[in-house]
N, C-alpha and C positions, 0 to 999 in steps of 0.2 A: 569548415572543416577541412585542410590541406589535405587528409587522408581519407577517402570515405569508409567509415565501418557498417559493416553489416548489421541493419536493425537498430542502429541509432536515430533515427528519423523514426522510426514508426512509435519505437518504444517512447520515445520523448512525447509524442505527441498522445497516443493510448493513455499515458503517464498522469498528462493533463486533462485528458478526459473525463478518464475513471474518476479522477480526484476529483473535480469537479461536480458529479457524479453524484459520488459518495456524501458528499454533506448533508441533502436533503432524503438520501436514502437512509442516513443512520438518524436522522431525525423522524423518520417513521417508525423505526424499530424502535424508540425509544417509544414513542408514543404510542405505541398497541400493547393491549391487554394481555401483555404476557408473562407466564407464572414467574419468570426470572426479570422481571421490571428491574430491580435491584439492579440486580447484577447488569444490565443493558445500561441502566444510565451510569452505570460508575465506569464501565469498560468505554461506554463514548464521551465521557467526560475527561476520563485520563489519559485515555490511549487515542480512540477511533478519531474525534477530530482534531484534537494536534498534530496524527498522522497523516489527515488528509490534509490540511495547511500547508505543513512540511513539503508534501508533495506537490502540492501547485507551486510551491517558491522553488523546489528543483525543478520541476518537467522548465519555468521559465528561466530557471540558469543552464539547462541544458537547449533548450532551444535557442539561448543567446550563444553558446560554446564556451561557456564557462569552466573553469576545475571546480570549483565550489558546487556549479549544478549536478555533476557527478557524485561531490561527496553528499549531498544534501537530499540525493536520490537512494546513496547507500544507507543512509541513516532515516529516511523515510519508509523503504521497503522493511528495515529490522522493526520498527516502530509497530507494522501492520504484521509483520511476523509474531513479535511480543504480545501481540494483544489476540489474532487472530486464532492462532493454534490453541493455546490453550484455552478461549473460549470453547473451540468447537470441540475440544476433545470432552470438557468436561459438561457440555450440550448433550452432546453424543449419548454421555454415559449415563446422564440425567434424564433424558426423554427420548433418546432412540429414534431421532428424527435425521436418516442421513440424507435426505432429499428434500431438508427443511434449512430452517439457517443455520445449525450445524453443519450441514453437508456443504453451504454456500462460504461456511466460514471456513473449513478446513481447504475448500477449493481454491478460494483466495489466500490463503495461508501459502499454498503448492504455488501457484501465481507467481506468487512476490517471493519467495525461495529462488527459483529460475530467472528472478527480473535482478534479484541477488548478486547470484554468478557471473549475470551479464554485469553486472557494472563496478564487478571487484575485478574486471578484467587490469591487465594493467598499462594496457593500449588507451583506454581511456583516460587515464593521470598523466601520457605522453605526449597525446596530439593537442589537447586544448589551449585557449588562451588561459590567461590567468585574470 
């Protein structure tokens, strides 16, 4: 990278590790004997696993300093927000477990909103190679 961006490398590596760790954690949540088992399975298959895979690909593109890595990271964080935020709110309303899975889901959504704000900065799309 010609110009060092603050937080670029750390967020790229954090994204790679967190998405790799997310895959078995999603499987654990799906396999648990939860009252919302059907909701867990449908969210995992439709959004959680695909967003983790897109996040891994995005992190690889970011580490290779490609513009498509930034675009993919925007897509991946948007996918996580679209799954985690409504799921956390519904789970919080139904089961009232702020320090359980709903709290983790809401915290994940907030962290991804912060990451989305970082990756949409125009400086990322100007300084990277195609």
